[in-house]
N, C-alpha and C positions, 0 to 999 in steps of 0.2 A: 498388356498396356500398349497404347498407340502413341506414336511420336511424329513430330514434324521438324524440319530444319530448313533454313534458307541456304541455298547453294551459291555461295559467293564465287566459287571457282568454276561454276558452269556458265558457259556462254552460248550465244545463239547466232547462227547464220540464217538469214531469211532469203528465200528465193520467191520471185514474183514474176508472173507472166504466163501466157498460155502454153509455153513449151517447157515449164519448170519440170514436170514429172518426166516427160520425154528425155529431157537433158539428163536427169539423174539416172534414168533407166540405162542410158548408154555410158555412164561414167562410174557408177558405183556398184558394189558387190551384192546389194540386196535387190530383190525383185519388187520394184516400186509399183508394179501393177497389182500387187497384193494389198496395197495400202488402202484402208478405208478412212473416210473422214473421222478425225478425232482419235484415231488409233496411232500407236507408236510402232515404228518398224526399225530394228537395229540394222546398222550397215556400216560400211567403211568406203573410203576412197584411197586408191593406190596410185603410185607412179606407174609408168609403162613397164618398169622392172618388178612390179609387184610389191613395192615397199609402201607401208602405210603412211599416208599423209595425215589422215584423221580417222577416227571412228565417230559415230553419231547415233542419236535416235532421231528418226525422221517422223515429223508430225505434220499432218495435213490441217491447214486452216480452212481451205475451201478448194475448189477445182483449180485455182491458179496460184495459190500461195501456200508455202509450206516452210517449216522450220527445220533446221539441222542443229540439234542440241549436242554440244561437245565441250571439252575442257576450254575455258576461256582463253588460256595462254597460247592455244593454236588457232584461234579464230581468224586473225589477221592473215596468217600465212595460208590457211586453208582457203579463205576467200580469194586470195591472189592466185592460187593454183587453179581453183575452179574458174576464176575470171578469164584465164587464158583460152578457155574452150567455149564458155557460154556466150561469147560475142557472136557465135554463129547461130544462136537460137534466139527466139522471141521470148527472152527471159533475162533477168539480172539477178546477181547474188551480192549480198553486202553483209557486213558485220553488224548485226542488230542487237548486240549484247546490252547496249544502253536503253533499248526500247523494251526489253523484256526482263523480268526477274523470275528465277527458277526456285521452286520449293520441292521438297520431297516429303512424303508421309509414308509411314510403314507401321506394321503390327499385325497381329493375328486377326483382328476385327476392324482393321482400318477401312476396308471397303464399305462396310456397313456404316461406320462413323462418318465418312465423307459423303455417302449418299444421303444420310439423314440431315447433315448440315447444309449440303449444297444442292441436292436434288439432281435431276437430269439436265437441268439448263445452267448448271454451275460453270466455274472456270474450266480451263483446258486441262483436265486431269487425264493422265495417260497411265495405263497399267504396264509395268515393266517386268513383271514375272508371271508365270503360269498360275501360281496359287492365288493371286490377288492380294498379296500381303505388302506389295511395294508399288508406290505411285510417284509420279513427278507431275508438277503443275507448271506450265509456262504461262505467266500472267503479265499483261501489259503493265509497265512500270508504274503508271499512275494509279493502278488498282491494287498495288502490292500491299499497302498499308491496311486496307480493308480486308484483304485476303488473310493477312497474318493475324488480325484480330479474330477472324472467324475460326482459323485453325486452332487458336488457343482455346477456343470454346470446346473443341471436340478431340484434341490430342495434346500430349505434353510436348513442350518445346525442348529440343535437343540441339547440340552443336553439329556443325557440318561434318566433323570427323566421325560422328556416329553413323551418318549415312555413307561416308567413305568406307567404313568398316562393313556396312551391309553389302556394298558393291563388291568389295574384296572377298568376303565370305561366300558370295554367290558366284565367285570365279569370273567376274566380268572385268577384264583388263581394258584400261583406256589409254589412248595415246596422249602423251603430254609433250610440251615443247622440247624437253630433252630427248625424247625418244622418237620424235617424227622422223620418218625415213629409215628407222632402225629395223623394224620387224616386218615380216609378211604376215598376212592375216591368220594363217594356221599356227604361227608361233604364239599367238594370243588365244588359241583354241576357238577361233571364230567359226570353224566348221561345226562346232558343237553348241554354239550359243545363238544360232539363228542369224548371224551376220552375213552369211554367204549363201547365195543361191547358185547351184551347179547346173541349173536347167534354164536359166533366163536368157542365155546368149551372151554376146560379146559386151565387154566393158573394159575400161582402162585397167591394164594389169591382169586381165582374165586369163591370158595364155600361161603366165607363171603360176597363178593360183590353181588353175585346172590341172596343169601338168603335175604339180605336187600331189594333188588330190588323187589322180588316177594312176600315176606312175611312181610316185616317190613316197617317202616316209619322213615325217617331221622329226628331225634329230634334236631340235631344241624346242620342246613344247613349254607351255606355261604351267607352273606349279603354284599351289597355295602353300605358304609357309609362315612360321612364326620365328622370332628371334628375341633374345634378352638384350635388346638394344633400342635406342630411339629409332623412329622411322627414317630410313635413308631417303635420299633424293632419287627420283626416277633416273634410270640409266646407271646407277651405282653398279660397279662390277662385282661379280662373284668369283671366288677362287677355290681351288682344291688346296688342302694343307701342303705347304712346302713348294708351291708352284706359283710363279708370277704370271702365268698365262690365264686369262679370264676364261671362265666356262659358262658365263651368262651375265644377265643384267636384271636389275629391278625394274618392274613395270609400274606398279603403284604400291604405296605403303602408307600406313597410318599407325600412330603411336597409341598404345593401349596401356592398361594399368600394369601389365606384366612385361612390357617391352614393345613389340610391334607385330602386326600382321601385314603380310605383303604377298603380292604376286610377282613371281620371278620367272623369266625365260632362262632355262638352264639345259645344258647338254644332258640327255637322258643317261648316258653312262656315268656322268659325274653325280647326278642326282641319286644314283644307287649307293653312294657313299657319303662322306662328310663334305659339306660345302660351307664356305665362310663368306661373310658379308663384308664387302668394302675393301679388305686387304687380306693377304695370305695369313694374317694373324687375327682376323676379325671374328665377330660373333658367329656361332654355329647356327646354321638354319635347321629348324625342325619342320620336315615336310608333312603336310596335312592332307587328308583326302579332299578332293574336289567334290562339289555337289552334283556333278554330272560325269558321264563316262565319255571318254574320247574314242572315236572310231579307230578300229584297228588298221 
């Protein structure tokens, strides 16, 4: 069965101007030169210290305009940080979340369903997985009502939490307001999910990210887990039994019928044993296999 959902928690930054792509190439972790029109490219933006300001899906509208799709609650801050540097380029960036609405569609045959309903000249659908089972659509706000009606013709409507679960099970961690500035890219496994290019050249934070890649080891990677508890907030601390010292933090979480599924950054040594959620007496995390392998 195929599903769709409106993503209320998703926001959009828009960049416009002839230097937009050149600016992003020099600021973000992804190789913007690989972007083809109407394709989505995962990436991230770091501080000079290598800490994540935001992650995003980069979508080309044309040669001079593109969208950065990210969590809505970090759009304003991300636009402000980008804005400090874009003043030297022939481009501008702004929070365009009110101008665009974001939908997701997923399922084993969703690619065929979308193609049949919308054809090649349809809305801005972007494939976000290799198998072609998961898509996002960034739709001008004034067209959202029509889009939603057409989606109901070819897919079943689901809540946003169902899409959040899809993202979590895919091992895709997203920066939220509570975790902005907390993690470096490899702590969210971005070296395995296509967010980082190690051959593109310099970008903000590149020295820290590259040093860890070539000379270090990630001591706190991201894990997929479940717990018999409601979904905790992002940045919620993790503990070992009997210890008040945190061994990690929640990245993203969603409530499910049997508790919650979550992505957590956790010390590898601690993850080999029992890890508790929220307090030293909290719910026990059950670590689950990720759908991808991490580089040694």
